[in-house]
OpenMM code with the backbone's topology and positions (N, CA, C; nanometers):
from openmm import Vec3, app, unit

residues = "UNK UNK UNK UNK UNK UNK UNK UNK UNK UNK UNK UNK UNK UNK UNK UNK UNK UNK UNK UNK UNK UNK UNK UNK UNK UNK UNK UNK UNK UNK UNK UNK UNK UNK UNK UNK UNK UNK UNK UNK UNK UNK UNK UNK UNK UNK UNK UNK UNK UNK UNK UNK UNK UNK UNK UNK UNK UNK UNK UNK UNK UNK UNK UNK UNK UNK UNK UNK UNK UNK UNK UNK UNK UNK UNK UNK UNK UNK UNK UNK UNK UNK".split()
positions = [
    Vec3(-14.1253, -14.7617, 7.2200),
    Vec3(-14.0432, -14.8302, 7.2623),
    Vec3(-13.8734, -14.7138, 7.2726),
    Vec3(-13.7960, -14.7464, 7.3583),
    Vec3(-13.6866, -14.6399, 7.3880),
    Vec3(-13.5785, -14.7964, 7.3516),
    Vec3(-13.4321, -14.7776, 7.3343),
    Vec3(-13.3453, -14.8004, 7.3721),
    Vec3(-13.2726, -14.7395, 7.3658),
    Vec3(-13.1292, -14.7774, 7.4725),
    Vec3(-13.0514, -14.6123, 7.5155),
    Vec3(-12.9256, -14.7171, 7.5137),
    Vec3(-12.8270, -14.7344, 7.4450),
    Vec3(-12.7012, -14.8032, 7.4335),
    Vec3(-12.6040, -14.6392, 7.4575),
    Vec3(-12.4198, -14.6564, 7.5845),
    Vec3(-12.3568, -14.5950, 7.5784),
    Vec3(-12.2595, -14.5458, 7.4767),
    Vec3(-12.2348, -14.4072, 7.4966),
    Vec3(-12.2047, -14.3451, 7.2992),
    Vec3(-12.1024, -14.4362, 7.3204),
    Vec3(-12.0442, -14.4715, 7.1520),
    Vec3(-11.9105, -14.5218, 7.1466),
    Vec3(-11.7843, -14.3820, 7.1201),
    Vec3(-11.6930, -14.4317, 7.0882),
    Vec3(-11.5448, -14.2838, 7.1160),
    Vec3(-11.5562, -14.3019, 6.9351),
    Vec3(-11.6132, -14.3673, 6.9107),
    Vec3(-11.5747, -14.3479, 6.7305),
    Vec3(-11.7645, -14.3162, 6.6327),
    Vec3(-11.8020, -14.1781, 6.7521),
    Vec3(-11.9431, -14.1689, 6.6846),
    Vec3(-11.9565, -14.1634, 6.5803),
    Vec3(-11.8742, -14.0873, 6.4927),
    Vec3(-11.8897, -13.9598, 6.3803),
    Vec3(-11.8670, -14.0721, 6.3126),
    Vec3(-11.7659, -14.1638, 6.3038),
    Vec3(-11.7300, -14.3076, 6.1990),
    Vec3(-11.8628, -14.4066, 6.2149),
    Vec3(-11.9270, -14.3760, 6.2634),
    Vec3(-11.9825, -14.4783, 6.3215),
    Vec3(-12.1953, -14.4312, 6.2273),
    Vec3(-12.2089, -14.3025, 6.2479),
    Vec3(-12.2634, -14.2527, 6.1775),
    Vec3(-12.2437, -14.2286, 6.0382),
    Vec3(-12.1495, -14.2016, 6.0367),
    Vec3(-12.0817, -14.1647, 5.8330),
    Vec3(-12.1277, -14.2938, 5.7983),
    Vec3(-12.1217, -14.4585, 5.8634),
    Vec3(-12.1193, -14.5726, 5.8019),
    Vec3(-12.2246, -14.5470, 5.7784),
    Vec3(-12.3308, -14.4858, 5.9404),
    Vec3(-12.4741, -14.5932, 5.8787),
    Vec3(-12.5851, -14.4896, 5.7596),
    Vec3(-12.4936, -14.3810, 5.7567),
    Vec3(-12.5448, -14.3063, 5.6988),
    Vec3(-12.5404, -14.3477, 5.4995),
    Vec3(-12.4112, -14.4114, 5.4817),
    Vec3(-12.4012, -14.4919, 5.3816),
    Vec3(-12.4744, -14.6784, 5.3786),
    Vec3(-12.4758, -14.6784, 5.4840),
    Vec3(-12.5561, -14.8182, 5.4828),
    Vec3(-12.6554, -14.8027, 5.3823),
    Vec3(-12.7636, -14.7161, 5.4947),
    Vec3(-12.9322, -14.6434, 5.4781),
    Vec3(-12.9474, -14.6033, 5.3323),
    Vec3(-12.8116, -14.5797, 5.3050),
    Vec3(-12.8248, -14.5007, 5.1547),
    Vec3(-12.8205, -14.6436, 5.0294),
    Vec3(-12.7451, -14.6681, 5.0783),
    Vec3(-12.7289, -14.8414, 4.9275),
    Vec3(-12.8453, -14.8885, 4.9777),
    Vec3(-12.9855, -14.8583, 5.0261),
    Vec3(-13.1020, -14.9923, 5.0835),
    Vec3(-13.1944, -14.9165, 5.0642),
    Vec3(-13.1698, -14.8052, 5.0445),
    Vec3(-13.3037, -14.7229, 5.0176),
    Vec3(-13.3747, -14.6837, 5.1616),
    Vec3(-13.2811, -14.6334, 5.2636),
    Vec3(-13.3803, -14.6100, 5.3789),
    Vec3(-13.3123, -14.4652, 5.3935),
    Vec3(-13.4346, -14.3277, 5.4731),
    Vec3(-13.4524, -14.2310, 5.5068),
    Vec3(-13.3579, -14.2462, 5.5742),
    Vec3(-13.2041, -14.1406, 5.6006),
    Vec3(-13.1622, -14.1732, 5.7534),
    Vec3(-13.1179, -14.0191, 5.7151),
    Vec3(-13.1723, -13.8651, 5.8304),
    Vec3(-13.1132, -13.7338, 5.8259),
    Vec3(-13.0316, -13.7341, 6.0023),
    Vec3(-12.9210, -13.7047, 5.9783),
    Vec3(-12.8827, -13.6683, 6.1500),
    Vec3(-12.7042, -13.6861, 6.1490),
    Vec3(-12.6999, -13.6153, 6.2812),
    Vec3(-12.5166, -13.5802, 6.3179),
    Vec3(-12.5097, -13.6333, 6.4443),
    Vec3(-12.4625, -13.5011, 6.5123),
    Vec3(-12.3788, -13.6380, 6.6556),
    Vec3(-12.4346, -13.5580, 6.7527),
    Vec3(-12.5684, -13.5116, 6.7570),
    Vec3(-12.6820, -13.4237, 6.8102),
    Vec3(-12.7635, -13.5062, 6.8438),
    Vec3(-12.8615, -13.5486, 6.6907),
    Vec3(-13.0051, -13.6424, 6.6681),
    Vec3(-13.0513, -13.6665, 6.5416),
    Vec3(-13.1249, -13.7591, 6.5291),
    Vec3(-13.0926, -13.8352, 6.3772),
    Vec3(-13.2795, -13.8504, 6.3930),
    Vec3(-13.3342, -13.8521, 6.2318),
    Vec3(-13.3935, -13.9460, 6.2374),
    Vec3(-13.3748, -14.0359, 6.0975),
    Vec3(-13.4851, -14.1752, 6.1089),
    Vec3(-13.4525, -14.2300, 5.9620),
    Vec3(-13.5859, -14.3887, 5.9569),
    Vec3(-13.6328, -14.3324, 5.8082),
    Vec3(-13.7428, -14.4467, 5.8489),
    Vec3(-13.6680, -14.5918, 5.7095),
    Vec3(-13.7755, -14.6265, 5.7267),
    Vec3(-13.7411, -14.7437, 5.5921),
    Vec3(-13.7614, -14.8564, 5.6412),
    Vec3(-13.8418, -14.9807, 5.5243),
    Vec3(-13.8100, -15.1314, 5.5450),
    Vec3(-13.9372, -15.1670, 5.6494),
    Vec3(-14.0580, -15.0410, 5.7025),
    Vec3(-14.1782, -15.0399, 5.7732),
    Vec3(-14.0761, -15.0086, 5.9385),
    Vec3(-14.0153, -15.0092, 5.9635),
    Vec3(-13.9836, -14.8885, 6.0723),
    Vec3(-13.9209, -14.7567, 6.0694),
    Vec3(-13.9807, -14.6402, 6.1985),
    Vec3(-13.9824, -14.5226, 6.1499),
    Vec3(-13.9344, -14.4958, 6.2934),
    Vec3(-13.7854, -14.4296, 6.3448),
    Vec3(-13.7434, -14.4252, 6.4501),
    Vec3(-13.6393, -14.2631, 6.4647),
    Vec3(-13.6471, -14.2366, 6.5931),
    Vec3(-13.5321, -14.1114, 6.6371),
    Vec3(-13.4085, -14.1387, 6.6831),
    Vec3(-13.2961, -14.0689, 6.7013),
    Vec3(-13.2325, -14.0567, 6.8079),
    Vec3(-13.1327, -13.9457, 6.8467),
    Vec3(-13.1275, -13.9408, 6.9773),
    Vec3(-13.0505, -13.7823, 7.0370),
    Vec3(-12.8934, -13.9127, 7.1292),
    Vec3(-12.8557, -13.7894, 7.0541),
    Vec3(-12.7053, -13.8278, 7.1736),
    Vec3(-12.7034, -13.7464, 7.2624),
    Vec3(-12.6641, -13.7519, 7.4200),
    Vec3(-12.6169, -13.7035, 7.4779),
    Vec3(-12.5023, -13.6877, 7.5583),
    Vec3(-12.3894, -13.6908, 7.6523),
    Vec3(-12.2769, -13.6864, 7.6700),
    Vec3(-12.2061, -13.8658, 7.6917),
    Vec3(-12.2972, -13.9393, 7.7380),
    Vec3(-12.2295, -14.0463, 7.7635),
    Vec3(-12.3712, -14.1209, 7.7015),
    Vec3(-12.4271, -14.1263, 7.6018),
    Vec3(-12.5373, -14.2812, 7.5384),
    Vec3(-12.6118, -14.1971, 7.4114),
    Vec3(-12.6859, -14.2775, 7.3212),
    Vec3(-12.7491, -14.3006, 7.2420),
    Vec3(-12.9011, -14.3149, 7.2655),
    Vec3(-12.9581, -14.2661, 7.2393),
    Vec3(-13.1234, -14.2909, 7.3248),
    Vec3(-13.2330, -14.2943, 7.1464),
    Vec3(-13.2385, -14.4212, 7.1285),
    Vec3(-13.3182, -14.4497, 6.9958),
    Vec3(-13.4600, -14.3968, 7.0266),
    Vec3(-13.5019, -14.3953, 6.9899),
    Vec3(-13.6791, -14.3507, 7.0580),
    Vec3(-13.7749, -14.4517, 6.8731),
    Vec3(-13.8156, -14.5650, 6.8955),
    Vec3(-13.8231, -14.6834, 6.7520),
    Vec3(-14.0288, -14.6333, 6.7681),
    Vec3(-14.0305, -14.5710, 6.6414),
    Vec3(-14.1943, -14.4814, 6.6309),
    Vec3(-14.2990, -14.5786, 6.6055),
    Vec3(-14.1853, -14.6195, 6.4973),
    Vec3(-14.2889, -14.8074, 6.4189),
    Vec3(-14.1680, -14.9300, 6.3634),
    Vec3(-14.2668, -15.0270, 6.3919),
    Vec3(-14.2071, -15.0873, 6.3617),
    Vec3(-14.3060, -15.2663, 6.3000),
    Vec3(-14.2285, -15.2998, 6.2047),
    Vec3(-14.3040, -15.4656, 6.2373),
    Vec3(-14.3972, -15.5100, 6.3372),
    Vec3(-14.5234, -15.5585, 6.3520),
    Vec3(-14.5109, -15.6061, 6.4923),
    Vec3(-14.4557, -15.7710, 6.5147),
    Vec3(-14.3640, -15.8807, 6.3938),
    Vec3(-14.3395, -15.9623, 6.4080),
    Vec3(-14.1716, -15.9309, 6.4962),
    Vec3(-14.1547, -15.8146, 6.4696),
    Vec3(-14.0122, -15.7858, 6.5147),
    Vec3(-13.9988, -15.7206, 6.7147),
    Vec3(-13.9404, -15.8162, 6.7399),
    Vec3(-13.9170, -15.7338, 6.8718),
    Vec3(-13.8864, -15.6896, 6.9367),
    Vec3(-13.9034, -15.6297, 7.0747),
    Vec3(-13.8249, -15.4873, 7.1007),
    Vec3(-13.6580, -15.5997, 7.1143),
    Vec3(-13.6526, -15.6549, 7.1974),
    Vec3(-13.5223, -15.7753, 7.2065),
    Vec3(-13.4051, -15.7438, 7.1150),
    Vec3(-13.5254, -15.8404, 6.9318),
    Vec3(-13.4178, -15.8072, 6.8167),
    Vec3(-13.3908, -15.7567, 6.7750),
    Vec3(-13.4257, -15.6122, 6.8115),
    Vec3(-13.3501, -15.4411, 6.7944),
    Vec3(-13.2678, -15.4449, 6.8685),
    Vec3(-13.3273, -15.4657, 6.9845),
    Vec3(-13.1843, -15.3976, 7.0364),
    Vec3(-13.0968, -15.4818, 6.9996),
    Vec3(-13.0517, -15.6249, 7.0500),
    Vec3(-12.9214, -15.6913, 7.0064),
    Vec3(-12.8898, -15.6318, 6.8445),
    Vec3(-12.9117, -15.5753, 6.7695),
    Vec3(-12.9551, -15.5703, 6.6277),
    Vec3(-12.8536, -15.4204, 6.6243),
    Vec3(-12.9044, -15.3577, 6.7029),
    Vec3(-12.8228, -15.1867, 6.6951),
    Vec3(-12.7979, -15.2141, 6.7815),
    Vec3(-12.6853, -15.3251, 6.8829),
    Vec3(-12.5981, -15.3412, 6.9844),
    Vec3(-12.4482, -15.4010, 6.8529),
    Vec3(-12.5364, -15.5264, 6.8115),
    Vec3(-12.4533, -15.5680, 6.7141),
    Vec3(-12.3397, -15.4260, 6.6191),
    Vec3(-12.4963, -15.3496, 6.5282),
    Vec3(-12.4229, -15.2849, 6.4557),
    Vec3(-12.2827, -15.1870, 6.5384),
    Vec3(-12.3666, -15.1269, 6.6410),
    Vec3(-12.2837, -15.0514, 6.7131),
    Vec3(-12.1258, -15.1011, 6.7541),
    Vec3(-12.1226, -15.2266, 6.7569),
    Vec3(-12.0420, -15.2657, 6.8171),
    Vec3(-11.9482, -15.2538, 6.7176),
    Vec3(-11.9514, -15.3358, 6.6128),
    Vec3(-11.9082, -15.2565, 6.4763),
    Vec3(-11.8142, -15.1603, 6.4245),
    Vec3(-11.8662, -15.0811, 6.5138),
    Vec3(-11.7947, -14.9222, 6.4894),
    Vec3(-11.7824, -14.8868, 6.3866),
    Vec3(-11.6901, -14.7990, 6.3376),
    Vec3(-11.6864, -14.6925, 6.1579),
    Vec3(-11.6532, -14.7557, 6.1004),
] * unit.nanometer
topology = app.Topology()
chain = topology.addChain("A")
for resn in residues:
    res = topology.addResidue(resn, chain)
    for name in ("N", "CA", "C"):
        topology.addAtom(name, app.Element.getBySymbol(name[0]), res)
């Protein structure tokens, strides 16, 4: 599954918050402003960032979690900024 979102202006702040949030929940997260990956709580994914978009590849997810739910939660998280 692939999800694509416009790249936010405060990208570094967003990634810093994501690293902090992941650590607090025991989730593996490694990455920077070009690419990264993470896993935990039944999820596994990676992302790449180009000039305009964050492209997220969901490699593993719990069966009961829909793509639309993942998209909504990621959009909400990104909209909260850094």
